N, CA, C and O atoms as CSV, one atom per row, in Angstrom:
chain,resi,resn,atom,element,x,y,z
A,1,MET,N,N,-6.480,-55.807,39.602
A,1,MET,CA,C,-6.370,-56.861,38.599
A,1,MET,C,C,-7.316,-56.595,37.431
A,1,MET,O,O,-6.910,-56.678,36.272
A,2,ASN,N,N,-8.560,-56.280,37.728
A,2,ASN,CA,C,-9.553,-56.065,36.685
A,2,ASN,C,C,-9.242,-54.802,35.879
A,2,ASN,O,O,-9.416,-54.781,34.660
A,3,ASN,N,N,-8.781,-53.748,36.563
A,3,ASN,CA,C,-8.431,-52.517,35.853
A,3,ASN,C,C,-7.238,-52.738,34.923
A,3,ASN,O,O,-7.173,-52.160,33.839
A,4,GLU,N,N,-6.310,-53.567,35.348
A,4,GLU,CA,C,-5.153,-53.869,34.508
A,4,GLU,C,C,-5.575,-54.617,33.250
A,4,GLU,O,O,-5.056,-54.347,32.167
A,5,ARG,N,N,-6.493,-55.535,33.377
A,5,ARG,CA,C,-6.975,-56.288,32.211
A,5,ARG,C,C,-7.714,-55.378,31.244
A,5,ARG,O,O,-7.567,-55.514,30.029
A,6,ILE,N,N,-8.501,-54.455,31.768
A,6,ILE,CA,C,-9.213,-53.508,30.907
A,6,ILE,C,C,-8.218,-52.612,30.179
A,6,ILE,O,O,-8.365,-52.352,28.985
A,7,ALA,N,N,-7.208,-52.144,30.903
A,7,ALA,CA,C,-6.188,-51.294,30.278
A,7,ALA,C,C,-5.450,-52.049,29.176
A,7,ALA,O,O,-5.229,-51.502,28.096
A,8,MET,N,N,-5.073,-53.277,29.431
A,8,MET,CA,C,-4.365,-54.071,28.422
A,8,MET,C,C,-5.258,-54.361,27.218
A,8,MET,O,O,-4.780,-54.408,26.084
A,9,SER,N,N,-6.550,-54.554,27.463
A,9,SER,CA,C,-7.452,-54.826,26.341
A,9,SER,C,C,-7.626,-53.602,25.454
A,9,SER,O,O,-8.036,-53.733,24.301
A,10,LEU,N,N,-7.327,-52.431,25.964
A,10,LEU,CA,C,-7.376,-51.226,25.151
A,10,LEU,C,C,-6.024,-50.892,24.523
A,10,LEU,O,O,-5.956,-50.398,23.398
A,11,ILE,N,N,-4.960,-51.166,25.256
A,11,ILE,CA,C,-3.622,-50.802,24.780
A,11,ILE,C,C,-3.156,-51.696,23.637
A,11,ILE,O,O,-2.624,-51.189,22.650
A,12,PHE,N,N,-3.339,-53.006,23.739
A,12,PHE,CA,C,-2.789,-53.927,22.740
A,12,PHE,C,C,-3.366,-53.738,21.334
A,12,PHE,O,O,-2.593,-53.786,20.377
A,13,PRO,N,N,-4.663,-53.529,21.147
A,13,PRO,CA,C,-5.134,-53.280,19.784
A,13,PRO,C,C,-4.559,-51.997,19.177
A,13,PRO,O,O,-4.201,-51.978,18.000
A,14,PHE,N,N,-4.467,-50.930,19.970
A,14,PHE,CA,C,-3.879,-49.697,19.455
A,14,PHE,C,C,-2.393,-49.874,19.154
A,14,PHE,O,O,-1.890,-49.340,18.165
A,15,LEU,N,N,-1.702,-50.611,19.991
A,15,LEU,CA,C,-0.293,-50.890,19.760
A,15,LEU,C,C,-0.100,-51.712,18.486
A,15,LEU,O,O,0.836,-51.466,17.724
A,16,ALA,N,N,-0.972,-52.676,18.256
A,16,ALA,CA,C,-0.887,-53.495,17.042
A,16,ALA,C,C,-1.113,-52.643,15.792
A,16,ALA,O,O,-0.388,-52.775,14.807
A,17,VAL,N,N,-2.108,-51.782,15.837
A,17,VAL,CA,C,-2.383,-50.899,14.690
A,17,VAL,C,C,-1.200,-49.974,14.449
A,17,VAL,O,O,-0.806,-49.760,13.302
A,18,PHE,N,N,-0.632,-49.428,15.509
A,18,PHE,CA,C,0.515,-48.537,15.376
A,18,PHE,C,C,1.720,-49.263,14.768
A,18,PHE,O,O,2.384,-48.716,13.887
A,19,ILE,N,N,2.005,-50.466,15.217
A,19,ILE,CA,C,3.150,-51.217,14.698
A,19,ILE,C,C,2.944,-51.556,13.225
A,19,ILE,O,O,3.874,-51.437,12.427
A,20,ILE,N,N,1.746,-51.974,12.862
A,20,ILE,CA,C,1.467,-52.302,11.456
A,20,ILE,C,C,1.561,-51.062,10.586
A,20,ILE,O,O,2.110,-51.119,9.486
A,21,ALA,N,N,1.029,-49.934,11.064
A,21,ALA,CA,C,1.108,-48.684,10.294
A,21,ALA,C,C,2.554,-48.239,10.114
A,21,ALA,O,O,2.925,-47.759,9.043
A,22,ALA,N,N,3.369,-48.391,11.146
A,22,ALA,CA,C,4.778,-48.017,11.039
A,22,ALA,C,C,5.499,-48.914,10.035
A,22,ALA,O,O,6.300,-48.435,9.232
A,23,TYR,N,N,5.212,-50.216,10.082
A,23,TYR,CA,C,5.832,-51.154,9.142
A,23,TYR,C,C,5.437,-50.815,7.701
A,23,TYR,O,O,6.284,-50.780,6.808
A,24,LEU,N,N,4.153,-50.569,7.489
A,24,LEU,CA,C,3.694,-50.245,6.134
A,24,LEU,C,C,4.255,-48.911,5.659
A,24,LEU,O,O,4.548,-48.742,4.476
A,25,GLY,N,N,4.403,-47.970,6.578
A,25,GLY,CA,C,5.013,-46.697,6.210
A,25,GLY,C,C,6.465,-46.868,5.791
A,25,GLY,O,O,6.916,-46.235,4.837
A,26,LEU,N,N,7.189,-47.711,6.490
A,26,LEU,CA,C,8.585,-47.971,6.115
A,26,LEU,C,C,8.691,-48.664,4.760
A,26,LEU,O,O,9.537,-48.317,3.936
A,27,ILE,N,N,7.830,-49.640,4.545
A,27,ILE,CA,C,7.845,-50.340,3.247
A,27,ILE,C,C,7.473,-49.380,2.115
A,27,ILE,O,O,8.098,-49.388,1.054
A,28,GLY,N,N,6.458,-48.561,2.349
A,28,GLY,CA,C,6.065,-47.571,1.338
A,28,GLY,C,C,7.179,-46.580,1.062
A,28,GLY,O,O,7.437,-46.231,-0.090
A,29,GLY,N,N,7.844,-46.123,2.127
A,29,GLY,CA,C,8.966,-45.213,1.943
A,29,GLY,C,C,10.102,-45.857,1.173
A,29,GLY,O,O,10.747,-45.214,0.344
A,30,LEU,N,N,10.346,-47.139,1.451
A,30,LEU,CA,C,11.375,-47.863,0.708
A,30,LEU,C,C,11.020,-47.943,-0.778
A,30,LEU,O,O,11.878,-47.732,-1.635
A,31,PHE,N,N,9.773,-48.243,-1.076
A,31,PHE,CA,C,9.350,-48.326,-2.475
A,31,PHE,C,C,9.469,-46.968,-3.176
A,31,PHE,O,O,9.919,-46.897,-4.320
A,32,ILE,N,N,9.073,-45.908,-2.501
A,32,ILE,CA,C,9.185,-44.566,-3.096
A,32,ILE,C,C,10.645,-44.211,-3.324
A,32,ILE,O,O,11.005,-43.674,-4.372
A,33,PHE,N,N,11.491,-44.514,-2.334
A,33,PHE,CA,C,12.920,-44.244,-2.474
A,33,PHE,C,C,13.517,-45.009,-3.654
A,33,PHE,O,O,14.259,-44.445,-4.458
A,34,LEU,N,N,13.187,-46.295,-3.751
A,34,LEU,CA,C,13.732,-47.107,-4.847
A,34,LEU,C,C,13.256,-46.604,-6.201
A,34,LEU,O,O,14.035,-46.557,-7.153
A,35,HIS,N,N,12.006,-46.234,-6.293
A,35,HIS,CA,C,11.467,-45.764,-7.574
A,35,HIS,C,C,12.110,-44.446,-7.992
A,35,HIS,O,O,12.349,-44.218,-9.178
A,36,GLY,N,N,12.388,-43.585,-7.030
A,36,GLY,CA,C,12.927,-42.277,-7.371
A,36,GLY,C,C,14.429,-42.215,-7.502
A,36,GLY,O,O,14.944,-41.320,-8.172
A,37,ASN,N,N,15.156,-43.137,-6.886
A,37,ASN,CA,C,16.611,-43.003,-6.815
A,37,ASN,C,C,17.396,-44.138,-7.452
A,37,ASN,O,O,18.610,-44.220,-7.265
A,38,THR,N,N,16.750,-44.997,-8.183
A,38,THR,CA,C,17.490,-46.048,-8.882
A,38,THR,C,C,17.223,-45.934,-10.369
A,38,THR,O,O,16.230,-45.345,-10.796
A,39,GLU,N,N,18.118,-46.504,-11.147
A,39,GLU,CA,C,17.934,-46.460,-12.590
A,39,GLU,C,C,16.877,-47.449,-13.065
A,39,GLU,O,O,16.343,-47.306,-14.165
A,40,LEU,N,N,16.571,-48.453,-12.244
A,40,LEU,CA,C,15.589,-49.458,-12.646
A,40,LEU,C,C,14.149,-48.976,-12.487
A,40,LEU,O,O,13.226,-49.585,-13.030
A,41,LYS,N,N,13.952,-47.875,-11.740
A,41,LYS,CA,C,12.633,-47.283,-11.475
A,41,LYS,C,C,11.649,-48.333,-10.968
A,41,LYS,O,O,11.855,-48.898,-9.894
A,42,GLN,N,N,10.580,-48.603,-11.725
A,42,GLN,CA,C,9.544,-49.505,-11.227
A,42,GLN,C,C,10.032,-50.948,-11.093
A,42,GLN,O,O,9.475,-51.717,-10.309
A,43,TRP,N,N,11.060,-51.322,-11.845
A,43,TRP,CA,C,11.554,-52.696,-11.742
A,43,TRP,C,C,12.210,-52.963,-10.401
A,43,TRP,O,O,12.148,-54.086,-9.901
A,44,SER,N,N,12.837,-51.959,-9.809
A,44,SER,CA,C,13.417,-52.154,-8.478
A,44,SER,C,C,12.323,-52.395,-7.444
A,44,SER,O,O,12.500,-53.192,-6.522
A,45,VAL,N,N,11.194,-51.707,-7.595
A,45,VAL,CA,C,10.065,-51.907,-6.690
A,45,VAL,C,C,9.485,-53.305,-6.877
A,45,VAL,O,O,9.136,-53.971,-5.903
A,46,ILE,N,N,9.382,-53.746,-8.119
A,46,ILE,CA,C,8.853,-55.079,-8.401
A,46,ILE,C,C,9.776,-56.151,-7.830
A,46,ILE,O,O,9.306,-57.131,-7.252
A,47,ILE,N,N,11.075,-55.971,-7.988
A,47,ILE,CA,C,12.039,-56.956,-7.482
A,47,ILE,C,C,11.960,-57.061,-5.960
A,47,ILE,O,O,11.949,-58.165,-5.417
A,48,VAL,N,N,11.905,-55.926,-5.270
A,48,VAL,CA,C,11.814,-55.950,-3.807
A,48,VAL,C,C,10.471,-56.531,-3.372
A,48,VAL,O,O,10.412,-57.287,-2.402
A,49,GLY,N,N,9.401,-56.193,-4.071
A,49,GLY,CA,C,8.083,-56.732,-3.738
A,49,GLY,C,C,8.016,-58.241,-3.903
A,49,GLY,O,O,7.461,-58.938,-3.054
A,50,VAL,N,N,8.572,-58.739,-4.980
A,50,VAL,CA,C,8.595,-60.188,-5.205
A,50,VAL,C,C,9.476,-60.871,-4.161
A,50,VAL,O,O,9.137,-61.946,-3.667
A,51,ALA,N,N,10.608,-60.245,-3.826
A,51,ALA,CA,C,11.491,-60.825,-2.806
A,51,ALA,C,C,10.772,-60.899,-1.461
A,51,ALA,O,O,10.909,-61.891,-0.745
A,52,LEU,N,N,10.013,-59.869,-1.110
A,52,LEU,CA,C,9.248,-59.906,0.135
A,52,LEU,C,C,8.143,-60.955,0.072
A,52,LEU,O,O,7.919,-61.693,1.032
A,53,THR,N,N,7.459,-61.014,-1.062
A,53,THR,CA,C,6.348,-61.954,-1.215
A,53,THR,C,C,6.818,-63.404,-1.125
A,53,THR,O,O,6.126,-64.248,-0.557
A,54,LEU,N,N,7.968,-63.687,-1.674
A,54,LEU,CA,C,8.492,-65.049,-1.621
A,54,LEU,C,C,9.348,-65.303,-0.383
A,54,LEU,O,O,9.358,-66.413,0.150
A,55,GLY,N,N,10.061,-64.283,0.072
A,55,GLY,CA,C,10.996,-64.463,1.161
A,55,GLY,C,C,10.363,-64.624,2.529
A,55,GLY,O,O,10.816,-65.446,3.326
A,56,VAL,N,N,9.323,-63.856,2.816
A,56,VAL,CA,C,8.709,-63.914,4.142
A,56,VAL,C,C,8.063,-65.278,4.402
A,56,VAL,O,O,8.322,-65.858,5.456
A,57,PRO,N,N,7.239,-65.821,3.503
A,57,PRO,CA,C,6.692,-67.154,3.776
A,57,PRO,C,C,7.757,-68.255,3.817
A,57,PRO,O,O,7.646,-69.198,4.600
A,58,THR,N,N,8.778,-68.134,2.982
A,58,THR,CA,C,9.856,-69.122,3.001
A,58,THR,C,C,10.595,-69.085,4.325
A,58,THR,O,O,10.890,-70.132,4.902
A,59,PHE,N,N,10.895,-67.894,4.810
A,59,PHE,CA,C,11.555,-67.752,6.102
A,59,PHE,C,C,10.682,-68.291,7.231
A,59,PHE,O,O,11.182,-68.955,8.139
A,60,ALA,N,N,9.389,-68.009,7.179
A,60,ALA,CA,C,8.463,-68.512,8.207
A,60,ALA,C,C,8.390,-70.033,8.178
A,60,ALA,O,O,8.362,-70.672,9.230
A,61,TYR,N,N,8.360,-70.617,6.988
A,61,TYR,CA,C,8.326,-72.075,6.867
A,61,TYR,C,C,9.584,-72.698,7.454
A,61,TYR,O,O,9.508,-73.659,8.219
A,62,LEU,N,N,10.744,-72.149,7.094
A,62,LEU,CA,C,11.997,-72.702,7.606
A,62,LEU,C,C,12.101,-72.545,9.122
A,62,LEU,O,O,12.575,-73.448,9.812
A,63,LEU,N,N,11.664,-71.418,9.629
A,63,LEU,CA,C,11.683,-71.200,11.079
A,63,LEU,C,C,10.713,-72.148,11.790
A,63,LEU,O,O,11.029,-72.684,12.852
A,64,GLU,N,N,9.548,-72.347,11.207
A,64,GLU,CA,C,8.569,-73.268,11.792
A,64,GLU,C,C,9.089,-74.702,11.779
A,64,GLU,O,O,8.915,-75.441,12.748
A,65,ARG,N,N,9.717,-75.083,10.696
A,65,ARG,CA,C,10.257,-76.438,10.597
A,65,ARG,C,C,11.380,-76.652,11.605
A,65,ARG,O,O,11.511,-77.739,12.168
A,66,LYS,N,N,12.183,-75.627,11.833
A,66,LYS,CA,C,13.288,-75.741,12.784
A,66,LYS,C,C,12.785,-75.807,14.224
A,66,LYS,O,O,13.364,-76.521,15.043
A,67,THR,N,N,11.723,-75.078,14.545
A,67,THR,CA,C,11.234,-75.022,15.917
A,67,THR,C,C,10.105,-76.015,16.189
A,67,THR,O,O,9.570,-76.045,17.297
A,68,GLU,N,N,9.738,-76.817,15.211
A,68,GLU,CA,C,8.651,-77.779,15.367
A,68,GLU,C,C,9.028,-78.839,16.404
A,68,GLU,O,O,10.135,-79.377,16.383
A,69,SER,N,N,8.094,-79.128,17.306
A,69,SER,CA,C,8.362,-80.147,18.314
A,69,SER,C,C,8.194,-81.537,17.697
A,69,SER,O,O,7.358,-81.749,16.820
A,70,LYS,N,N,8.994,-82.458,18.169
A,70,LYS,CA,C,8.967,-83.806,17.586
A,70,LYS,C,C,8.225,-84.763,18.467
A,70,LYS,O,O,8.103,-85.942,18.133
């Protein structure tokens, strides 16, 4: 039991860092792809960035409101 807890306390932080790094790598790759392969260049990156900045909190708010206990 104790060895399992120690193992989990080491695995979860590394797993979290790996997942965040993978997510950021995908977003960065998307931005590079959009900048290099669209006619809008930097404007396509700005549009996607603004959509993420506004969309993620809005989605979280709506999901929280839907799952809120009464």
